[in-house]
C-alpha positions in Angstrom: 0.0 0.0 0.0 1.4 3.4 -0.9 1.7 6.1 1.7 -0.8 8.2 -0.2 -3.4 5.5 -0.2 -2.6 4.6 3.4 -3.3 8.2 4.4 -6.7 8.3 2.8 -7.7 4.9 4.2 -6.7 6.0 7.7 -8.6 9.3 7.2 -11.7 7.4 6.1 -11.6 5.1 9.1 -10.8 8.0 11.5 -13.8 10.0 10.3 -16.0 6.9 10.6 -14.7 6.1 14.1 -15.2 9.7 15.2 -18.8 9.8 13.9 -19.7 6.4 15.4 -17.8 7.1 18.7 -19.5 10.5 19.1 -23.0 9.0 18.4 -22.5 6.2 20.8 -20.5 8.1 23.4 -17.6 5.6 23.5 -14.8 7.6 21.9 -13.2 7.0 18.6 -10.2 5.3 20.1 -12.2 2.2 20.9 -12.8 1.7 17.2 -9.7 3.3 15.8 -7.0 1.2 17.6 -8.3 -2.2 16.5 -8.7 -1.0 13.0 -5.1 0.4 12.9 -3.6 -2.7 14.5 -5.6 -5.5 13.1 -6.5 -4.3 9.6 -3.7 -1.9 8.7 -0.9 -3.6 10.7 0.2 -0.5 12.5 2.4 -1.0 15.6 0.2 -0.8 18.8 2.3 2.0 20.3 1.7 4.3 17.3 -2.0 3.3 17.3 -2.4 4.3 21.0 -0.6 7.6 20.3 -2.9 8.4 17.4 -5.9 7.6 19.7 -4.6 10.0 22.4 -4.2 12.8 19.8 -7.7 12.2 18.5 -9.1 12.3 22.1 -7.4 15.6 22.7 -8.7 17.1 19.5 -12.2 15.9 20.1 -12.4 17.1 23.7 -10.9 20.5 22.7 -13.6 21.0 20.1 -16.3 20.0 22.5 -14.9 22.2 25.3 -14.9 25.2 22.9 -18.5 24.6 22.1 -19.5 24.3 25.7 -17.6 27.5 26.7 -19.2 29.4 23.8 -22.7 28.4 25.0 -21.8 29.2 28.6 -22.5 25.6 29.7 -19.1 25.0 31.3 -18.3 25.7 34.9 -14.9 27.3 34.7 -14.1 27.0 38.4 -14.5 23.2 38.3 -12.8 23.0 34.9 -9.7 24.8 36.2 -9.6 22.5 39.3 -9.9 19.4 37.2 -7.2 20.7 34.8 -4.7 21.1 37.7 -5.6 17.6 39.0 -5.3 16.1 35.5 -1.9 17.7 34.9 -0.6 16.6 38.2 -1.8 13.0 37.5 -0.2 13.0 34.1 3.1 14.2 35.4 3.1 11.6 38.2 2.1 8.9 35.8 4.9 9.8 33.3 7.4 9.9 36.2 6.3 6.5 37.5 6.3 4.9 34.1 9.9 5.9 33.6 10.8 4.5 37.0 8.9 1.2 36.7 9.6 0.5 33.0 
C-alpha cells in the first residue's frame, strides 16, 4: 500500500470512528485502535498515540462549544485541569521508574 493510499484509508476510518464514537458516546479510540492494529498492521504504540491525539482534538472541540454556549463551569474545569496535569506528570514519572 502506498503512503498516499494509506493516508486516505486512515482518514476514512478516522472520520467513521469519530462519527460512530460520538454518536455512541464511546470515543473513537475504541474503534480506531483495533482498525489500525488488526486491519492496517500499525504498531500498537503508534495506534495508541494516534488515539490519544484524537481524544485531545475531540475534547478540545467539545470544550470550545460548551464554553461558547456558557454551559461550562470554569471553576470546576480549572480545578480538574490542575488535577489532571498533576496526575499526568506523576504517571509519566512513575512509568519511567517502573519500566
